[in-house]
C-alpha angles and dihedrals in degrees: 000000000000118000143198107226126183120201111193139178143132123286113292093026094118101258097141092042090054090045091056092045093050091050088051094050094049093045092051088052088058099256123138119231146165126224119216131183142162131209094356115185090242096055138259123337098017135095110211138174129212088244089069099260117134140168135182112266141175110263111231116222134178088267096051113123108192092193094054092044094054091044090053093048093050092045091059090048102263116146111235113179098148144011127215109203115188126188087023091163086079094056120103117249089245090057091053088053088053088054091051089048090054090054095047100040105028102028094238116154112229122200112189125190129190150112119277106213133036129226089282090056089248123133118254109240091237093050092046091054091047091054088051096049110026121111088215133020118192128185109214113251094216100101120214117210133226115228087261091061095250120123110281111232103162137058117224132195125213127197114199088344096309121111114239131194099188133062141071113342093227121046114148112206120308117000094224091249131092095285117093111217121201140167133219135176117234139176115253093257095057094038089056089049091045088231111153123180091264091053092047091052092048092051090048090056099048115119091247091063098042120099111246093196119115127213109277096024091116095049 
């Protein structure tokens, strides 16, 4: 039977790499599929991984209707056995419901990939709906690490080097203005303390933490 599977993890946990690998495996087995993505780091119409892998994909927008798209493809003779949906956290809840409908009524396998929570530790609407509807939810086993070496469980956003916990939920890269927007994965402890790697380094270099001893003082 077809299934709706949601593969989730923090940034840098290999979601897009797995998405491309899964597409490859199914294609080699003779199945026909469609790749979708939204707001990929490499730009529109491409699904890319941080390892350098990339493949053309359909760019999802607010107006994308997955049901209609698959119907149109099948009507013109395309084989659609499965969908690979990357950056699924950016999809609207209604679009997630369309994916579930394709699984139930057309027998299309749907493999969705995305992060669950934003930089404010709040669930993305698309991810929340996936958790509610998916037949299977898998947390990726490739662990990302906080700067302290502990397992990273939270995504953080920095603006001009300072971690923020308020703002628009979706900001992809730099905004084009004067502010420089970045992202970093942290363990819960350091996310709660708003201590990014840059902050930790700055604290370590403060005069209070530097040794005042000079060579030969202990002689």
